[in-house]
C-alpha positions in Angstrom: 0.4 0.0 0.6 1.5 3.3 -0.3 1.3 6.6 2.2 -2.2 7.3 1.3 -3.7 4.4 1.2 -2.3 3.5 4.9 -3.2 6.7 6.1 -6.8 5.6 4.6 -6.8 2.1 6.3 -5.5 3.1 9.6 -8.5 6.0 9.0 -10.8 3.6 8.4 -9.5 1.0 11.7 -9.9 4.5 14.0 -13.6 4.3 13.1 -14.4 0.4 13.8 -12.7 1.2 17.1 -14.7 4.2 17.9 -11.6 6.2 18.3 -13.1 8.3 15.1 -15.0 10.2 14.7 -13.7 12.3 18.4 -10.6 10.8 19.5 -9.9 11.7 23.1 -6.6 14.6 22.7 -5.6 13.6 25.7 -6.4 9.9 26.1 -4.4 9.7 22.3 -1.1 11.4 23.9 -0.4 9.2 26.7 -0.9 6.2 24.2 1.9 8.5 22.2 3.7 8.5 24.7 3.4 5.0 25.8 4.5 4.1 22.8 7.7 6.6 22.6 8.6 4.4 25.3 8.5 1.1 23.8 10.7 3.3 20.7 13.4 4.2 23.5 13.3 0.1 24.9 13.7 -0.1 21.5 17.3 1.6 21.2 18.5 0.8 24.0 18.1 -2.9 22.9 19.3 -2.0 19.4 15.6 -4.0 18.1 15.1 -2.5 14.3 11.7 -5.6 14.4 10.7 -3.5 18.4 11.6 -0.2 16.4 9.9 0.0 13.4 6.3 -1.6 15.3 7.0 0.9 17.6 7.5 3.5 15.0 4.3 2.2 13.3 2.4 2.7 16.6 3.4 6.8 17.0 2.3 7.4 13.5 -0.8 5.6 14.1 -1.4 7.8 17.9 -0.6 10.2 15.5 -3.3 10.0 12.3 -5.7 9.6 15.6 -4.4 13.2 17.0 -4.2 14.8 14.2 -8.3 13.7 13.6 -9.1 14.9 17.7 -7.5 19.0 15.8 -10.1 18.3 12.6 -6.4 18.1 11.2 -4.2 15.5 8.6 -0.7 14.5 9.0 0.4 15.6 6.1 -0.9 18.9 6.7 1.1 19.2 10.2 4.1 17.3 7.9 3.9 20.1 5.4 4.1 23.0 8.0 6.7 21.6 10.2 9.1 21.2 6.4 8.2 24.2 5.9 9.9 26.1 8.8 13.0 23.3 9.1 13.6 23.7 5.4 14.8 26.8 6.2 16.2 26.6 9.5 19.9 27.0 9.3 22.5 25.0 12.2 25.2 22.4 12.5 25.2 18.8 13.8 26.2 18.4 17.5 26.8 14.8 18.6 25.0 13.5 16.6 22.1 15.7 17.1 21.4 19.0 14.8 21.8 22.3 16.4 19.5 24.8 14.9 21.2 28.2 15.2 
């Protein structure tokens, strides 16, 4: 499936599970935090399989959060890109530090 088809399938799943059309913003936030912790655990154990699972779950929770704010993942990503594309800085110890 392409990205748009996957997003639509995830949104349909959200509807089927009763999350959409009115996801609870706080509940989705805590679910995202839980999934981010799973990503942290995957990083610490150097588990690619667990990292892929956690990243996918994070994206699902973000799609649900987008629905709560009546926006789309694409709109949020575009807004972020519009900002970072003009950002300058440098890499310090493996992390980009903006000017």
